DSSP file (Angstrom, degrees, kcal/mol; ACC not computed):
  #  RESIDUE AA STRUCTURE BP1 BP2  ACC     N-H-->O    O-->H-N    N-H-->O    O-->H-N    TCO  KAPPA ALPHA  PHI   PSI    X-CA   Y-CA   Z-CA
    1    1 A X     >        0   0    0      0, 0.0     4,-1.9     0, 0.0     5,-0.1   0.000 360.0 360.0 360.0 -27.9  -26.9  167.4  180.6
    2    2 A X  H  >  +     0   0    0      2,-0.2     4,-2.8     1,-0.2     5,-0.2   0.842 360.0  55.0 -70.0 -34.2  -30.6  168.6  180.8
    3    3 A X  H  > S+     0   0    0      2,-0.2     4,-2.5     1,-0.2    -1,-0.2   0.922 107.9  49.2 -69.3 -36.6  -29.5  172.1  179.7
    4    4 A X  H  > S+     0   0    0      2,-0.2     4,-2.7     1,-0.2     5,-0.2   0.930 113.1  46.2 -64.4 -46.0  -27.9  170.5  176.6
    5    5 A X  H  X S+     0   0    0     -4,-1.9     4,-2.8     1,-0.2     5,-0.3   0.946 113.1  49.9 -60.6 -45.8  -31.0  168.6  175.7
    6    6 A X  H  X S+     0   0    0     -4,-2.8     4,-1.9     1,-0.2    -2,-0.2   0.909 110.9  50.4 -56.8 -43.2  -33.1  171.7  176.4
    7    7 A X  H  X S+     0   0    0     -4,-2.5     4,-1.5    -5,-0.2    -2,-0.2   0.932 113.0  44.2 -61.9 -46.9  -30.8  173.6  174.1
    8    8 A X  H  X S+     0   0    0     -4,-2.7     4,-2.6     1,-0.2    -2,-0.2   0.857 110.5  55.1 -70.3 -34.4  -31.0  171.1  171.2
    9    9 A X  H  X S+     0   0    0     -4,-2.8     4,-2.8    -5,-0.2     5,-0.2   0.915 106.2  50.6 -66.1 -38.0  -34.7  170.7  171.5
   10   10 A X  H  X S+     0   0    0     -4,-1.9     4,-2.0    -5,-0.3    -1,-0.2   0.870 110.1  51.4 -66.8 -31.1  -35.2  174.5  171.2
   11   11 A X  H  X S+     0   0    0     -4,-1.5     4,-2.7     2,-0.2    -2,-0.2   0.933 108.2  52.2 -66.4 -47.4  -33.0  174.3  168.0
   12   12 A X  H  X S+     0   0    0     -4,-2.6     4,-2.6     1,-0.2    -2,-0.2   0.919 109.7  48.9 -52.7 -49.5  -35.2  171.5  166.7
   13   13 A X  H  X S+     0   0    0     -4,-2.8     4,-2.3     1,-0.2    52,-0.2   0.921 113.6  45.4 -60.0 -43.6  -38.3  173.7  167.3
   14   14 A X  H  X S+     0   0    0     -4,-2.0     4,-2.4    -5,-0.2    -1,-0.2   0.899 111.5  51.4 -71.8 -34.5  -36.9  176.6  165.6
   15   15 A X  H  X S+     0   0    0     -4,-2.7     4,-2.5     2,-0.2    -2,-0.2   0.931 109.9  52.0 -60.2 -46.5  -35.6  174.5  162.7
   16   16 A X  H  X S+     0   0    0     -4,-2.6     4,-2.0     1,-0.2    -2,-0.2   0.899 108.9  50.3 -57.5 -42.6  -39.2  173.1  162.4
   17   17 A X  H  X S+     0   0    0     -4,-2.3     4,-1.8     2,-0.2    -1,-0.2   0.899 108.8  50.8 -65.8 -40.7  -40.5  176.6  162.3
   18   18 A X  H  X S+     0   0    0     -4,-2.4     4,-1.9     1,-0.2    -2,-0.2   0.893 110.4  49.8 -61.8 -39.8  -38.1  177.6  159.5
   19   19 A X  H  X S+     0   0    0     -4,-2.5     4,-1.8     2,-0.2    -1,-0.2   0.860 108.4  52.4 -65.4 -36.2  -39.1  174.5  157.5
   20   20 A X  H  X S+     0   0    0     -4,-2.0     4,-2.0     2,-0.2    -1,-0.2   0.850 107.1  53.7 -69.9 -34.9  -42.8  175.4  158.0
   21   21 A X  H  X S+     0   0    0     -4,-1.8     4,-2.2     2,-0.2    -2,-0.2   0.899 106.9  51.6 -68.5 -35.5  -42.0  178.9  156.7
   22   22 A X  H  X S+     0   0    0     -4,-1.9     4,-1.5     2,-0.2    -2,-0.2   0.896 109.4  49.3 -62.7 -41.9  -40.4  177.4  153.5
   23   23 A X  H  X S+     0   0    0     -4,-1.8     4,-2.2     2,-0.2    -1,-0.2   0.843 108.5  54.4 -66.0 -33.8  -43.5  175.3  152.9
   24   24 A X  H  X S+     0   0    0     -4,-2.0     4,-2.3     2,-0.2    -2,-0.2   0.905 107.7  49.1 -64.7 -41.7  -45.6  178.5  153.4
   25   25 A X  H  X S+     0   0    0     -4,-2.2     4,-2.0     1,-0.2    -2,-0.2   0.837 108.6  53.7 -65.7 -26.6  -43.5  180.1  150.7
   26   26 A X  H  X S+     0   0    0     -4,-1.5     4,-2.9     2,-0.2     5,-0.2   0.901 104.0  55.9 -75.1 -38.8  -44.1  177.1  148.5
   27   27 A X  H  X S+     0   0    0     -4,-2.2     4,-2.6     1,-0.2     5,-0.3   0.969 110.5  44.9 -56.1 -52.2  -47.9  177.5  149.0
   28   28 A X  H  X S+     0   0    0     -4,-2.3     4,-2.5     1,-0.2    -1,-0.2   0.922 112.6  51.7 -55.0 -42.2  -47.6  181.1  147.7
   29   29 A X  H  X S+     0   0    0     -4,-2.0     4,-2.4     2,-0.2    -2,-0.2   0.947 111.5  46.6 -55.9 -53.0  -45.4  179.9  144.8
   30   30 A X  H  X S+     0   0    0     -4,-2.9     4,-1.8     1,-0.2    -1,-0.2   0.886 114.2  46.9 -62.4 -41.4  -47.9  177.2  143.8
   31   31 A X  H  X S+     0   0    0     -4,-2.6     4,-2.1    -5,-0.2    -1,-0.2   0.907 114.3  47.4 -73.4 -37.1  -50.9  179.5  144.0
   32   32 A X  H  X S+     0   0    0     -4,-2.5     4,-2.3    -5,-0.3    -2,-0.2   0.838 111.8  50.1 -67.5 -33.7  -49.1  182.2  142.0
   33   33 A X  H  X S+     0   0    0     -4,-2.4     4,-2.1     2,-0.2    -1,-0.2   0.826 110.2  50.1 -71.6 -34.8  -47.9  179.8  139.4
   34   34 A X  H  X S+     0   0    0     -4,-1.8     4,-1.7    -5,-0.2    -2,-0.2   0.906 112.5  47.5 -72.8 -41.3  -51.5  178.5  139.1
   35   35 A X  H  X S+     0   0    0     -4,-2.1     4,-2.2     1,-0.2    -2,-0.2   0.948 114.2  46.7 -63.4 -48.4  -52.8  182.1  138.6
   36   36 A X  H  X S+     0   0    0     -4,-2.3     4,-2.7     1,-0.2    -2,-0.2   0.875 108.8  56.2 -63.0 -37.1  -50.0  182.8  136.0
   37   37 A X  H  X>S+     0   0    0     -4,-2.1     5,-2.0     1,-0.2     4,-0.6   0.885 108.2  47.6 -65.5 -36.0  -50.8  179.5  134.2
   38   38 A X  H  <5S+     0   0    0     -4,-1.7     3,-0.5     3,-0.2    -1,-0.2   0.921 111.5  49.7 -70.6 -40.3  -54.4  180.5  133.7
   39   39 A X  H  <5S+     0   0    0     -4,-2.2    -2,-0.2     1,-0.2    -1,-0.2   0.936 117.4  39.9 -65.3 -44.4  -53.4  184.0  132.5
   40   40 A X  H  <5S-     0   0    0     -4,-2.7    -1,-0.2    -5,-0.2    -2,-0.2   0.421 115.1-113.3 -92.0   2.9  -50.9  182.7  129.9
   41   41 A X  T  <5S+     0   0    0     -4,-0.6     2,-0.3    -3,-0.5    -3,-0.2   0.705  73.7 116.9  86.1  19.2  -53.1  179.7  128.8
   42   42 A X      < -     0   0    0     -5,-2.0     2,-0.4    -6,-0.2    -1,-0.3  -0.846  51.0-138.4-120.5 164.8  -51.1  176.7  130.1
   43   43 A X        -     0   0    0     -2,-0.3     2,-0.5    -5,-0.0    -9,-0.1  -0.973   7.8-165.7-128.8 129.6  -52.0  174.0  132.7
   44   44 A X    >   -     0   0    0     -2,-0.4     3,-0.9   -10,-0.1     2,-0.1  -0.970  28.5-126.3-103.9 118.9  -49.7  172.5  135.4
   45   45 A X  T 3  S+     0   0    0     -2,-0.5    80,-0.0     1,-0.2    -2,-0.0  -0.367  81.9   8.6 -67.4 138.3  -51.2  169.3  136.8
   46   46 A X  T 3> S+     0   0    0     -2,-0.1     4,-2.6     1,-0.1    -1,-0.2   0.592  76.7 131.5  78.9  12.3  -51.6  169.0  140.6
   47   47 A X  H <> S+     0   0    0     -3,-0.9     4,-2.5     2,-0.2     5,-0.2   0.926  76.5  48.6 -67.0 -40.1  -50.7  172.6  141.7
   48   48 A X  H  > S+     0   0    0      2,-0.2     4,-2.1     1,-0.2    -1,-0.2   0.950 112.5  48.1 -59.7 -46.5  -53.8  172.8  143.9
   49   49 A X  H  > S+     0   0    0      1,-0.2     4,-2.8     2,-0.2     5,-0.2   0.939 112.4  49.5 -61.0 -46.5  -53.0  169.5  145.5
   50   50 A X  H  X S+     0   0    0     -4,-2.6     4,-2.8     1,-0.2     5,-0.2   0.906 108.5  51.9 -61.6 -39.5  -49.4  170.5  146.1
   51   51 A X  H  X S+     0   0    0     -4,-2.5     4,-2.0    -5,-0.2    -1,-0.2   0.886 111.5  49.3 -65.7 -36.4  -50.4  173.9  147.6
   52   52 A X  H  X S+     0   0    0     -4,-2.1     4,-2.1     2,-0.2    -2,-0.2   0.898 110.4  48.7 -65.7 -42.3  -52.7  171.9  150.0
   53   53 A X  H  X S+     0   0    0     -4,-2.8     4,-2.2     1,-0.2    -2,-0.2   0.903 112.0  48.9 -65.1 -39.0  -49.9  169.4  150.9
   54   54 A X  H  X S+     0   0    0     -4,-2.8     4,-3.0    -5,-0.2    -1,-0.2   0.890 109.0  55.2 -69.1 -34.7  -47.5  172.3  151.6
   55   55 A X  H  X S+     0   0    0     -4,-2.0     4,-2.2    -5,-0.2    -1,-0.2   0.896 109.4  45.0 -62.2 -41.2  -50.2  174.0  153.7
   56   56 A X  H  X S+     0   0    0     -4,-2.1     4,-2.4     2,-0.2     5,-0.2   0.885 113.1  50.6 -67.3 -38.2  -50.6  170.9  155.9
   57   57 A X  H  X S+     0   0    0     -4,-2.2     4,-2.5     2,-0.2     5,-0.2   0.920 112.0  48.3 -62.3 -45.2  -46.8  170.5  156.2
   58   58 A X  H  X S+     0   0    0     -4,-3.0     4,-1.5     1,-0.2    -2,-0.2   0.917 112.2  49.3 -62.3 -42.5  -46.5  174.2  157.2
   59   59 A X  H  X S+     0   0    0     -4,-2.2     4,-0.6    -5,-0.2    -2,-0.2   0.925 116.3  39.3 -65.6 -43.7  -49.3  173.9  159.7
   60   60 A X  H >< S+     0   0    0     -4,-2.4     3,-0.6     1,-0.2     4,-0.5   0.880 115.5  51.2 -77.3 -32.5  -48.1  170.9  161.5
   61   61 A X  H 3X S+     0   0    0     -4,-2.5     4,-0.5     1,-0.2     3,-0.3   0.756 107.6  55.3 -72.0 -23.0  -44.4  171.8  161.3
   62   62 A X  H 3X S+     0   0    0     -4,-1.5     4,-2.9    -5,-0.2     5,-0.3   0.649  85.9  84.0 -81.5 -14.7  -45.2  175.2  162.8
   63   63 A X  H <X S+     0   0    0     -4,-0.6     4,-2.5    -3,-0.6     5,-0.2   0.909  91.7  44.1 -56.1 -48.7  -46.9  173.8  165.9
   64   64 A X  H  > S+     0   0    0     -4,-0.5     4,-2.3    -3,-0.3    -1,-0.2   0.886 114.7  47.3 -70.8 -36.6  -43.9  173.2  168.0
   65   65 A X  H  X S+     0   0    0     -4,-0.5     4,-1.9   -52,-0.2    -2,-0.2   0.930 114.1  47.3 -66.0 -44.3  -42.2  176.4  167.2
   66   66 A X  H  <>S+     0   0    0     -4,-2.9     5,-3.5     2,-0.2     6,-0.6   0.903 113.8  48.8 -65.9 -36.8  -45.4  178.4  167.9
   67   67 A X  H ><5S+     0   0    0     -4,-2.5     3,-1.6    -5,-0.3    -1,-0.2   0.927 111.0  49.9 -65.6 -43.6  -45.9  176.5  171.2
   68   68 A X  H 3<5S+     0   0    0     -4,-2.3    -1,-0.2     1,-0.3    -2,-0.2   0.811 110.6  50.4 -60.4 -33.9  -42.3  177.1  172.2
   69   69 A X  T 3<5S-     0   0    0     -4,-1.9    -1,-0.3    -5,-0.1    -2,-0.2   0.346 115.4-116.8 -87.9   3.0  -42.7  180.7  171.5
   70   70 A X  T < 5S+     0   0    0     -3,-1.6    -3,-0.2    -5,-0.1    -2,-0.1   0.830  74.2 133.8  61.0  35.9  -45.9  180.9  173.6
   71   71 A X      < +     0   0    0     -5,-3.5    -4,-0.2    -6,-0.2     2,-0.1   0.602  37.8  95.9 -90.6 -13.0  -47.9  181.8  170.4
   72   72 A X  S    S-     0   0    0     -6,-0.6     2,-0.1     1,-0.1    -9,-0.0  -0.443  93.3 -85.3 -75.8 153.8  -50.8  179.5  170.8
   73   73 A X        -     0   0    0     -2,-0.1     2,-0.3     2,-0.1    -1,-0.1  -0.368  56.0-177.6 -59.3 125.9  -54.0  180.7  172.5
   74   74 A X        -     0   0    0     -2,-0.1     2,-0.4    -4,-0.1     3,-0.3  -0.842  37.2-122.1-126.0 163.2  -53.6  180.4  176.2
   75   75 A X     >  +     0   0    0     -2,-0.3     4,-2.4     1,-0.2     3,-0.4  -0.316  59.4 138.4 -96.6  47.2  -56.0  181.2  179.1
   76   76 A X  H  >  +     0   0    0     -2,-0.4     4,-2.4     1,-0.2    -1,-0.2   0.776  63.5  63.7 -71.8 -24.3  -53.6  183.7  180.7
   77   77 A X  H  4 S+     0   0    0     -3,-0.3     4,-0.4     2,-0.2    -1,-0.2   0.917 111.5  37.4 -61.8 -41.1  -56.4  186.0  181.6
   78   78 A X  H >4 S+     0   0    0     -3,-0.4     3,-0.7     1,-0.1     4,-0.4   0.897 117.6  51.4 -72.5 -42.6  -57.9  183.4  183.9
   79   79 A X  H >< S+     0   0    0     -4,-2.4     3,-0.9     1,-0.2    -2,-0.2   0.801  99.9  61.1 -71.3 -30.9  -54.4  182.1  185.1
   80   80 A X  T 3< S+     0   0    0     -4,-2.4    -1,-0.2     1,-0.2    -2,-0.1   0.744 101.5  56.0 -67.1 -22.1  -53.1  185.6  186.1
   81   81 A X  T <  S+     0   0    0     -3,-0.7    -1,-0.2    -4,-0.4    -2,-0.2   0.687  93.0  87.1 -79.6 -17.9  -55.9  185.9  188.6
   82   82 A X  S <  S-     0   0    0     -3,-0.9     2,-0.1    -4,-0.4    -3,-0.0  -0.463  84.0-113.7 -80.0 148.8  -55.0  182.7  190.3
   83   83 A X     >  -     0   0    0     -2,-0.1     4,-3.1     1,-0.1     5,-0.2  -0.313  41.1 -90.9 -77.7 176.0  -52.4  182.6  193.1
   84   84 A X  H  > S+     0   0    0      1,-0.2     4,-2.4     2,-0.2     5,-0.2   0.858 123.6  45.6 -57.4 -46.5  -49.0  180.8  192.6
   85   85 A X  H  > S+     0   0    0      2,-0.2     4,-2.0     1,-0.2    -1,-0.2   0.897 115.4  45.8 -65.8 -41.2  -50.1  177.3  193.9
   86   86 A X  H  > S+     0   0    0      2,-0.2     4,-3.1     1,-0.2     5,-0.2   0.919 112.7  51.9 -67.1 -45.1  -53.4  177.3  192.0
   87   87 A X  H  X S+     0   0    0     -4,-3.1     4,-2.6     1,-0.2    -2,-0.2   0.912 109.2  49.2 -61.8 -42.7  -51.6  178.5  188.8
   88   88 A X  H  X S+     0   0    0     -4,-2.4     4,-2.8    -5,-0.2    -1,-0.2   0.924 112.0  48.9 -62.7 -43.9  -49.0  175.7  189.0
   89   89 A X  H  X S+     0   0    0     -4,-2.0     4,-2.4     2,-0.2    -2,-0.2   0.938 113.6  45.9 -62.0 -46.3  -51.6  173.1  189.5
   90   90 A X  H  X S+     0   0    0     -4,-3.1     4,-2.9     2,-0.2     5,-0.2   0.888 112.5  50.8 -64.2 -38.7  -53.6  174.4  186.5
   91   91 A X  H  X S+     0   0    0     -4,-2.6     4,-2.8    -5,-0.2     5,-0.3   0.938 113.2  46.0 -61.9 -47.6  -50.5  174.7  184.4
   92   92 A X  H  X S+     0   0    0     -4,-2.8     4,-2.2    -5,-0.2    -2,-0.2   0.904 113.8  48.7 -59.1 -42.7  -49.6  171.0  185.3
   93   93 A X  H  X S+     0   0    0     -4,-2.4     4,-2.2    -5,-0.2     5,-0.2   0.955 114.1  45.1 -64.1 -51.3  -53.1  169.9  184.6
   94   94 A X  H  X S+     0   0    0     -4,-2.9     4,-2.8     1,-0.2    -2,-0.2   0.917 114.2  48.0 -62.5 -44.0  -53.3  171.6  181.2
   95   95 A X  H  X S+     0   0    0     -4,-2.8     4,-2.7    -5,-0.2    -1,-0.2   0.883 110.3  53.2 -66.7 -36.3  -49.9  170.4  180.1
   96   96 A X  H  X S+     0   0    0     -4,-2.2     4,-2.1    -5,-0.3    -2,-0.2   0.923 113.0  43.3 -62.4 -41.1  -50.7  166.8  181.1
   97   97 A X  H  X S+     0   0    0     -4,-2.2     4,-2.5     2,-0.2     5,-0.2   0.918 115.0  48.3 -66.5 -45.6  -53.8  166.9  179.1
   98   98 A X  H  X S+     0   0    0     -4,-2.8     4,-2.8    -5,-0.2     5,-0.3   0.885 111.1  51.8 -62.4 -41.7  -52.0  168.6  176.1
   99   99 A X  H  X S+     0   0    0     -4,-2.7     4,-2.0     2,-0.2    -2,-0.2   0.915 110.7  49.2 -68.5 -40.5  -49.2  166.0  176.4
  100  100 A X  H  X S+     0   0    0     -4,-2.1     4,-2.2    -5,-0.2    -2,-0.2   0.971 116.3  39.8 -59.2 -52.7  -51.7  163.1  176.3
  101  101 A X  H  X S+     0   0    0     -4,-2.5     4,-2.4     2,-0.2    -2,-0.2   0.851 114.5  52.1 -71.9 -34.4  -53.6  164.4  173.2
  102  102 A X  H  X S+     0   0    0     -4,-2.8     4,-2.5    -5,-0.2    44,-0.3   0.881 112.9  45.7 -70.4 -32.5  -50.6  165.5  171.4
  103  103 A X  H  X S+     0   0    0     -4,-2.0     4,-2.4    -5,-0.3    -2,-0.2   0.895 113.1  50.4 -71.1 -35.5  -49.0  162.0  171.8
  104  104 A X  H  X S+     0   0    0     -4,-2.2     4,-2.0     2,-0.2    -2,-0.2   0.910 112.7  46.7 -63.5 -44.9  -52.3  160.5  170.8
  105  105 A X  H  X S+     0   0    0     -4,-2.4     4,-1.7     2,-0.2    -2,-0.2   0.951 113.4  48.1 -61.7 -51.7  -52.4  162.7  167.7
  106  106 A X  H  X S+     0   0    0     -4,-2.5     4,-2.6    36,-0.3     5,-0.2   0.902 109.7  53.6 -56.8 -47.6  -48.7  161.9  166.9
  107  107 A X  H  X S+     0   0    0     -4,-2.4     4,-2.1     1,-0.2    -1,-0.2   0.900 111.9  43.4 -63.0 -39.7  -49.3  158.1  167.3
  108  108 A X  H  X S+     0   0    0     -4,-2.0     4,-1.8     2,-0.2    -1,-0.2   0.735 110.1  54.3 -85.0 -17.4  -52.1  158.0  164.9
  109  109 A X  H  X S+     0   0    0     -4,-1.7     4,-2.6     2,-0.2    -2,-0.2   0.893 112.6  45.7 -77.0 -36.8  -50.6  160.2  162.3
  110  110 A X  H  X S+     0   0    0     -4,-2.6     4,-2.3     2,-0.2    -2,-0.2   0.893 112.0  49.5 -65.3 -37.4  -47.6  157.9  162.3
  111  111 A X  H  X S+     0   0    0     -4,-2.1     4,-2.3    -5,-0.2     5,-0.2   0.921 112.2  50.5 -66.2 -41.0  -49.9  154.7  162.2
  112  112 A X  H  X S+     0   0    0     -4,-1.8     4,-2.3     1,-0.2    -2,-0.2   0.959 110.1  50.6 -61.8 -45.7  -51.8  156.5  159.2
  113  113 A X  H  X S+     0   0    0     -4,-2.6     4,-2.1     2,-0.2    -1,-0.2   0.927 111.2  46.9 -51.1 -50.7  -48.4  157.1  157.5
  114  114 A X  H  X S+     0   0    0     -4,-2.3     4,-2.6     1,-0.2    -1,-0.2   0.895 111.9  50.5 -65.3 -39.2  -47.3  153.4  157.9
  115  115 A X  H  X S+     0   0    0     -4,-2.3     4,-2.1     1,-0.2    -1,-0.2   0.872 108.8  52.7 -68.0 -37.4  -50.7  152.1  156.7
  116  116 A X  H  X>S+     0   0    0     -4,-2.3     5,-1.7    -5,-0.2     4,-1.2   0.906 110.7  46.6 -62.1 -43.2  -50.3  154.4  153.7
  117  117 A X  H  <5S+     0   0    0     -4,-2.1     3,-0.4     2,-0.2    -2,-0.2   0.931 112.1  51.5 -61.8 -48.9  -46.9  153.0  152.9
  118  118 A X  H  <5S+     0   0    0     -4,-2.6    -2,-0.2     1,-0.2    -1,-0.2   0.875 117.3  36.8 -58.9 -38.6  -48.1  149.4  153.3
  119  119 A X  H  <5S-     0   0    0     -4,-2.1    -1,-0.2    -5,-0.2    -2,-0.2   0.602 102.3-130.0 -94.6  -7.2  -51.0  149.8  151.0
  120  120 A X  T  <5 -     0   0    0     -4,-1.2    -3,-0.2    -3,-0.4     2,-0.1   0.935  35.6-166.8  64.3  47.7  -49.2  152.1  148.5
  121  121 A X      < -     0   0    0     -5,-1.7    10,-2.3    -6,-0.2    11,-0.5  -0.414   5.0-156.5 -69.5 144.4  -52.1  154.6  148.5
  122  122 A X  B     -A  130   0A   0      8,-0.3     8,-0.2     9,-0.1     7,-0.1  -0.845  22.4-101.7-117.0 153.1  -52.2  157.2  145.9
  123  123 A X        -     0   0    0      6,-2.4    -1,-0.0    -2,-0.3     8,-0.0  -0.379  24.5-129.0 -70.5 155.8  -53.8  160.6  145.9
  124  124 A X  S    S+     0   0    0      4,-0.1    -1,-0.1    -2,-0.1    -2,-0.0   0.368  76.4  97.6 -88.0   0.2  -57.1  161.0  144.0
  125  125 A X  S    S-     0   0    0      4,-0.1     3,-0.1   -79,-0.0   -80,-0.0   0.067  94.5 -81.0 -77.7-169.3  -55.9  164.0  142.1
  126  126 A X  S    S+     0   0    0      1,-0.2   -81,-0.1     2,-0.1    -1,-0.0   0.797 125.9  43.7 -64.8 -30.5  -54.5  164.5  138.6
  127  127 A X  S    S-     0   0    0      2,-0.0    -1,-0.2   -81,-0.0    -3,-0.1   0.711  86.3-151.7 -96.2 -19.3  -51.0  163.5  139.6
  128  128 A X        +     0   0    0      1,-0.1     2,-0.1    -3,-0.1    -4,-0.1   0.906  26.9 174.9  52.7  49.5  -51.7  160.4  141.7
  129  129 A X        -     0   0    0      1,-0.1    -6,-2.4    -7,-0.1     2,-0.2  -0.461  46.6 -84.2 -79.8 159.3  -48.6  160.7  144.0
  130  130 A X  B >   -A  122   0A   0     -8,-0.2     3,-1.3     1,-0.2     4,-0.5  -0.483  36.2-140.5 -65.5 130.4  -48.1  158.4  146.8
  131  131 A X  T 3> S+     0   0    0    -10,-2.3     4,-1.2     1,-0.3    -1,-0.2   0.673  94.9  72.0 -70.5 -16.1  -50.1  159.9  149.8
  132  132 A X  H 3> S+     0   0    0    -11,-0.5     4,-1.3     1,-0.2    -1,-0.3   0.788  84.8  68.8 -71.1 -24.3  -47.4  158.9  152.2
  133  133 A X  H X> S+     0   0    0     -3,-1.3     3,-0.7     1,-0.2     4,-0.7   0.972 107.7  33.9 -61.6 -54.9  -45.1  161.6  150.8
  134  134 A X  H 3> S+     0   0    0     -4,-0.5     4,-1.0     1,-0.2     3,-0.2   0.810 112.2  64.0 -66.7 -26.6  -47.2  164.6  152.2
  135  135 A X  H 3X S+     0   0    0     -4,-1.2     4,-2.8     1,-0.2     5,-0.2   0.744  89.3  70.0 -71.3 -25.6  -48.1  162.5  155.2
  136  136 A X  H <X S+     0   0    0     -4,-1.3     4,-3.3    -3,-0.7     5,-0.3   0.961  99.4  46.0 -57.6 -53.1  -44.4  162.5  156.3
  137  137 A X  H  X S+     0   0    0     -4,-0.7     4,-2.5    -3,-0.2     5,-0.2   0.869 111.9  50.9 -62.4 -36.0  -44.4  166.1  157.2
  138  138 A X  H  X S+     0   0    0     -4,-1.0     4,-2.9     2,-0.2     5,-0.2   0.966 114.6  44.3 -63.9 -51.4  -47.8  165.9  159.1
  139  139 A X  H  X S+     0   0    0     -4,-2.8     4,-2.3     1,-0.2    -2,-0.2   0.936 115.6  46.9 -61.8 -44.9  -46.5  163.0  161.1
  140  140 A X  H  X S+     0   0    0     -4,-3.3     4,-2.4    -5,-0.2    -1,-0.2   0.898 113.8  48.4 -65.3 -37.4  -43.1  164.6  161.8
  141  141 A X  H  X S+     0   0    0     -4,-2.5     4,-2.5    -5,-0.3    -2,-0.2   0.937 112.6  46.7 -71.4 -43.5  -44.7  167.9  162.7
  142  142 A X  H  X S+     0   0    0     -4,-2.9     4,-2.3    -5,-0.2   -36,-0.3   0.898 113.0  51.1 -66.6 -32.1  -47.1  166.4  165.1
  143  143 A X  H  X S+     0   0    0     -4,-2.3     4,-2.1    -5,-0.2    -2,-0.2   0.899 110.5  47.2 -67.4 -41.7  -44.3  164.3  166.6
  144  144 A X  H  X S+     0   0    0     -4,-2.4     4,-2.4     2,-0.2    -2,-0.2   0.859 111.7  53.1 -65.2 -36.6  -42.1  167.3  167.1
  145  145 A X  H  X S+     0   0    0     -4,-2.5     4,-2.9     2,-0.2     5,-0.2   0.935 107.2  50.7 -61.3 -46.0  -45.2  169.1  168.7
  146  146 A X  H  X S+     0   0    0     -4,-2.3     4,-2.6   -44,-0.3     5,-0.2   0.896 110.7  48.6 -55.7 -46.2  -45.7  166.2  171.0
  147  147 A X  H  X S+     0   0    0     -4,-2.1     4,-3.1     2,-0.2    -1,-0.2   0.924 110.6  52.4 -62.5 -43.0  -41.9  166.4  172.1
  148  148 A X  H  X S+     0   0    0     -4,-2.4     4,-2.6     2,-0.2    -2,-0.2   0.927 111.6  44.6 -63.1 -47.1  -42.3  170.1  172.6
  149  149 A X  H  X S+     0   0    0     -4,-2.9     4,-2.4     2,-0.2    -1,-0.2   0.929 115.5  47.5 -59.3 -44.4  -45.4  169.7  174.9
  150  150 A X  H  X S+     0   0    0     -4,-2.6     4,-2.8    -5,-0.2     5,-0.3   0.936 110.6  53.1 -62.8 -46.9  -43.7  166.9  176.8
  151  151 A X  H  X S+     0   0    0     -4,-3.1     4,-2.5    -5,-0.2    -2,-0.2   0.940 111.4  45.6 -53.9 -51.6  -40.5  169.0  177.1
  152  152 A X  H  X S+     0   0    0     -4,-2.6     4,-2.2     2,-0.2    -1,-0.2   0.887 111.2  53.0 -58.0 -43.9  -42.6  172.0  178.6
  153  153 A X  H  X S+     0   0    0     -4,-2.4     4,-1.9     2,-0.2    -2,-0.2   0.927 110.9  46.6 -59.1 -49.1  -44.4  169.6  180.9
  154  154 A X  H  X S+     0   0    0     -4,-2.8     4,-2.4     1,-0.2    -2,-0.2   0.895 111.3  51.9 -66.4 -37.5  -41.1  168.2  182.3
  155  155 A X  H  <>S+     0   0    0     -4,-2.5     5,-3.5    -5,-0.3     6,-1.0   0.878 109.2  49.5 -68.0 -31.0  -39.7  171.6  182.7
  156  156 A X  H ><5S+     0   0    0     -4,-2.2     3,-0.7     4,-0.2    -2,-0.2   0.868 110.3  51.1 -69.6 -35.1  -42.7  172.7  184.7
  157  157 A X  H 3<5S+     0   0    0     -4,-1.9    -2,-0.2     1,-0.2    -1,-0.2   0.909 113.5  44.5 -65.4 -43.6  -42.4  169.7  186.9
  158  158 A X  T 3<5S-     0   0    0     -4,-2.4    -1,-0.2    -5,-0.2    -2,-0.2   0.436 114.5-118.8 -81.6   3.8  -38.7  170.5  187.5
  159  159 A X  T < 5S+     0   0    0     -3,-0.7    -3,-0.2    -4,-0.2    -4,-0.1   0.810  84.6 114.0  63.2  34.3  -39.6  174.2  188.1
  160  160 A X      < +     0   0    0     -5,-3.5     2,-0.5    -6,-0.2    -4,-0.2   0.324  38.7 113.3-114.3   4.8  -37.4  175.3  185.1
  161  161 A X        -     0   0    0     -6,-1.0     2,-1.3    -7,-0.1    -9,-0.0  -0.693  58.7-148.0 -84.5 125.3  -40.3  176.6  182.9
  162  162 A X              0   0    0     -2,-0.5    -1,-0.1     1,-0.2    -6,-0.0  -0.660 360.0 360.0 -92.7  79.0  -40.1  180.4  182.5
  163  163 A X              0   0    0     -2,-1.3    -1,-0.2    -7,-0.0    -2,-0.0   0.479 360.0 360.0 -73.1 360.0  -43.8  181.3  182.2
């Protein structure tokens, strides 16, 4: 059963990375559209805001995929000098701290999203969209990142982490 959960979680992380890539393409599209609109003399409201929202969505949705692919900055130079028992202790310590803080981050992004929905907050830009719309991707990305860190922590505890 744990192998199936592991498999599905890795699919979730990969899917999150693909969605992050789509948002990154949208950032480029919005920026190029803004440049073209200035050249051809027309104005499209909110392009700068939308590119910012897409960049935030891309950044947060890519966290879990990047962590799962070991793309985040790690202290491997320090860890490879340690013996096996010390390295395992340091890995457990680092992942426990990362699990706590990613859970904390996720909790407060979800709380911020709920408050934005309750108060009907709107952006201060030209388009005045509901601010909870871009916050959904940030809250979702941080939650998937928390699950990814917790997943790696549990795998390390069970000695199934392939470092």
